[in-house]
N, C-alpha and C positions, 0 to 999 in steps of 0.2 A: 245652514243652522236653523233648529228648532224655534216654533213661535216661543216666546217668553212662558214661562210657569205660571200659571193663574189659580186661585182660589177658585171653587164653585160658588163661594158666596157667603150667603145666611146659612146658619144652620137648616130651616124651611128649606132652602133650594138644594142643599145637599140631601136632604131627606128627601125629598119629590126626585131628585136625580138618583139616586141609589134603588128607590121605589120604579122607576121606568126601566131602570137595568133588571132588577129581577122580573117583572113581567115581560119582558122583551126575552129576557131568558127563558121563561117558562114556555113561551111560544116556540121558541127554536127548538128547546129540548123534544117538543110533542113532533117537531119536523124531524128531527136529527134521528129520534129513537125507531121512526119508520123510514130511513134512508137506505138504502141498498148498498152492499158493502161497496160493489162498483163508484158508487157517487161519492162515499167517504173516501174511498182512494183515490180517486182522482182529485178531488179536493188536497190531500195530502201531498199527492205528487205536485200538484200546482204550489201548494206552501214552498216545497222545498225549492223549486224552480224560484219563485219570487223573494225568496231569501238570499238566494246568489244574486238577482237582480238587482236588490236594493242594499247590496252590502255596503257601499259606498254611505249612505244615509245611516244605516245602522253604526257604523263605525264612527260617522261625525259625531251622534247623538250619544254613543260609548263614550268619546272622547272628553265631551263635556259634562257628563256624571263624573269620569274620572278626576279631571279638573277640579271639580266641587269638592267630592270627598278628600281629596291631596290636599285641599284649601281646610280641610276640617279636620286634619291631622288623622287620617284614617291609617290602620296600620300595614304591613306590607302585605298582610296575610287576607285581610279585608281587598283590598286593591286586587288582589290575586282573583279574588273570586267576583270583584266586579269586572275585571278586565275583558275584553272582546279582542279579536283579531280575526285575521282571515282564515286561520285553522279552525279556530273555534265555532265560528259560523259556520264552515264547511262541517263539522261535527254535528252542529244541530242538523242541519239540513241532512244529512247522513241518516241520524237519527230519526229525523221522519220518512225516510224512506224505509228504514227500518220499521217502525211502526205498519207503515202501509202495507208491508209484507207479510204481517202479522196475519195467524188466523182473525178472522171478526168471530169474537165471542158470544156476540148478541143471536139468541136464537137458538144455542147450541142445546141440548138436552143432555143435563146433566146426570140424570136417572130416570127409567121407566121400569115399569113393574104393573102387573094386572093382578087384579083384586078377585077373590074368588065368584063374586057378582058378575065378573064378565068387567066390570068399567078397567080401562088403561089410563094410568096415572103417571104424568111425564112433570119431572122438573125442569124447568128452562130458564137458560139465562137472559135476564132484560135490563136494561141500564138502570141507574141509579135516578136519573134525572137532571138537576141544576144540582151541580157542584163548587163549591165556592173553594178556591184554594188562595191562601193568604201565606205570602214568602216575603223573603229579606232579599240580600245584594245579588243573588245569582241572575243575570238576566237569560239565561237559557231556561232557566225554568219556563218561563212561558210560554215558549216553542214546545217543550216536553209536555208539558201540563196539559196546554191546549188541543195537541197532535193525540196524546192518550184518550184525553174526556172524548174528543170527536169520534177516534176510532170505537170506543164503546158502546157509541149512540148517547152519550150526554153533551147538554149546554154547559159551559163552564163560564165562571164569573172570577176575573182573575186581578190579583189584588197585590203588586210587588211593593217590593220595598222603595220607600223615598228615595233611596242612593242609586237605584237604577232606573230611574221613573221614566230619564229619556228613553234610555237603552230598550227599555219596554215596550215605549209606546213604539218604535221602529219597526222591534220585531213582530208586534201584533199589527200593524198595518200590512205585512208580509204576510201575516194569517190567515187577514180577511179579504186581501187579494184572492186567496187560494179557495174559501168560502164561496167567493161572488162566483169566480171560474166554473165552479162546478155545480153553480145553481143553489146553492144551502143557505140557510138565512145566517147574515151576517155576525148578527147577534148569536147564533152557536158560540163564537169566543168572544165575550165582553171584557175589556179592560176598564179598570177602575178609573176616570178619569182625573184623579185627584190623590194629592199627598197627604189630604187633612185623617188626622187619626180617626176623628169621627166617622170616616166611611168603612174603617175596621169593625166599629161598633153595629152601623148596621147591618153588616153582612151578619155577625154575630146574633144580632135579632133575627137571622132567618129573612127578612126582606119581605114581612108578611105572607110566611108559609112558602116561598119561592125557591129558598134553597135547600135541600135537602140533605145535604152534609157540606160540613166544614173540613178541608185538610191544611193545617197548618205546616210549613216548612219553614223553621227558622231555630233562632237560638232558646234559649229557657226559659227568659221572659216575656218572647211571643209566643211560645206554646203554653205556659202559664197562662197569660192573659186569655188565652182562645178557651182551656179547660174550665176556665171560671167563669167565662162569663158566654158563653155558645148556650143558645137554646134549642139548638139540632144538633144530630151527632156531632162526634168527632172523629177522625182516625187521628190517633194520637201518632205523632213525631218529635220523640223526646229529644235531644241531644246527642251526640254521640261520644258517649265517656267509653270509648274501645281500648280493650285488653289485648297484649301477647304476653301470654305463658309459655317461656322456657322451661321446658321438665328435663329433669336431671340427666335423662335418656334420649337428649335432643343431639342431633350433628351442627356440629357449631359452623361449618360454612352454611347449612341451609337456615338455622337460626340467625346468621348475620345476614343473609339477604333476604330472609321475609322480614327481619326486624327494622332493617331500612328501608324496605320497599313499604311498609306499613306505616311508618311514621315518615319519611322524609320524601314520597313522592310526590303528593300534592300534601303539604301540611292544612291546608284550609278545607278539606272535604270531610265531612261527616263518617265517614269509615275510616279517618286518619286514627292510626293508635295515641293514644296517650297516655297511655300506663305499661310499662313493660315490667313484668313480675319472672322473678328469676328462682327455681328450685335450690335449696341451699346445698342438695345432695351436688348440683353441677356448677356452681358458682365458681370456684376454683378453677373450672377450665371454661366456663363462659361468660364470668362477669367484667374483667379487665377488658377480653377482647370488645365484647357489646358496647360497653360504656367508651370506650378509646374509638370505637367505629364511630358512635353517634356524634359526639362531641368534634370530631374532627369533619365531620360532614357539616357540621353548622347548628348541630342541635345543642340547645340550652338544658343540661340535665338537674333536676332536682329528684335526691333520694334521701333512705335513711341511713343509718349510721354506716352501715354495712357498704353502701353506695360509694358513701364521702369517704370512707377508707381505701376505697381503690383508688381514687383520682381526686387529686386537690379541686379540680376546677368543678368539681360538682358542689352543686348548692343545697343546703338544706330542706327539704320539701316538708310543707306545713300541711295540716289535718286538711286544709281545704283543697292543696294540690290532688289528692287523693280522688275527688271528686270534680275536676274541671276538665272542660273540653276548652283546650288552648287554642284550636284550628291553627297554631302557631308552632315552629321550631323549638317546641317546648317539650320534654317527656319527662313524667316521673317514674322513677326506677324502684323498684325495692326487692327484696329476697323473701320469700317464704317458704314453709317447710311442707313440700309436695304439693300434692294435687288437691287435696281437700282445704288445704291452705288457700291455694289460690281460688279457688272455685266460692270461697267464703267471702274471699276479700272483694271479687267480682260482684256478689249479691250485692254484700253492705256499700259498694263504690260506684257500681256502675250504672248505667242507665238501659239494660235488658234491649242494646242496640247490636253491635257484632264483637264477639271476643273469638279468641283463636288461643290453639294450642300447636307448639312445636315440639313432637317426640316422637321416637320409633317404638315407641311401646303402644302397641293395639289396646291391651286393655286400660292403659294410664287415657289415650285418646277417647275409647269408647265413652268410658266413667265422665269427660269432662263432657263431650258432645251431649251426654245423656241430662247430666246436673245442671249444666251452666243455663239458665233461662232467660236465654238472650232471641231476639227474631233472626239471627244469625249467628251461627259457632260453624267455627273452623278447623280443620286438622291440617295441619302444612302449608298452609297457604296464607297471603295477605290479607288482613282487615280491609284491605283498600279494594275487593272485588264486593265488597257492599254497595253495590250498585246494578240497577236493573237491565241497563245492557249487558253489565257481564252474566246475569241470568238468562239472557235469551229474550228479555221481556222488550227489546228494542231500545226504550227509556223506562223512566219513574217519574212519580211527582214526589216520592219521599221515599223512605224509609219508616214503617210504620212498626212502633214499637209496643203498642198496645195488645190486646188479645181479642178483643172483638173483632169479627168482620175481615179484617185484612193484619197480616202481618209480614214485616220484612218487606222487600220490595214491592210498592204498589203499582202495579200494571194494568194492562187492559182486563184480563178478567177480573183482578181485586177490584176495579170499578164498574162492575155490575152486580144486582142484585139476582134473585130468580122468583119466579111465580110458578105457581103449579096449574096444567094443562089435564083436564080430565076430560076423556071418550066415553061415551056410555052408547047406549043402544035402548032408551028409553028405562033403565031402572029407577027406582023410587025406592025410597028408604022406609022399612016393615016399623 
């Protein structure tokens, strides 16, 4: 059993605790930025071993979190996101190994050119510094975010969701074991030691200039608060109101496979489809089979009049449903007049996260891929591929939906910035 959870104490004590974390993280960032690839990789390998070695403690902590969440009436989808088991811990360790094997981005030369005066200019990747990650119920983010930030030469301050507090502490302990084994500062991966909401506000203030960027990963309320209050740059990670558009020239077997996977593989992930749009030109062929398939798979369907006419089990969709991230076995379904109407619908109701088209018409597919303004756009593939691991990034901190610095899965390269190095031979400016 973990020790009883305690508040840090008075507001003054919390402020001092957070300030100390910020300063320790800044010092650690200076060390990690200069750490050789071999040392960072040694730490990542040790972290993976520590996750396996401490599995019993992690599962025990997670069981306490789950019991508390169940008693509070958490939904099945929420409990799925919170749950750890042997397979998921193994997946976390495998993710750390995948990150270890990635090419180290730090010091990589992005571009190089020579000026007429003989100076050679290089654009070189460097760490961002100290990254603050604020996330909700998924305890695996603790491992993913810590490892990714380390590989990119950054220190990180993690503030997990209160519901996964015990699980996060147990996972963090394994990460610290790996850092210490490799001779890196234990404060390179810090975990906020309290569930008090004021700790989030302290991070958003920048902790006296020690945090360089904030990464929020969670629901609309969390991201809205971060974007409103943050005094440091933010990687926007908005909710995943993801769409699948089935064009009139789609093949029904492929459409059924993609739609079922996009919605029902895991309903609680940000890449899960929340809206299905069907081309009116293909509705006679597509509509009933797709709706019946989803309902029989246990998915609640909310639809417009055309969808309700197909199956009496369909519930009417409200205006709010079209822009809702359910993170549950619920899907809004509608009929649209072709690809232009689908693109307009996605622009109006979507979150610029991940959207897919199913079609055999290459021209229509290219139009969708070109005009849908989302971080990830797919042709004939499930939206559930919105995942850094599936992109070959090893893991991700989240899916960035903004337009500045990072967009899509945020992996090690996206956790760096750059500087210019100039090599001269005595040049002076006239």
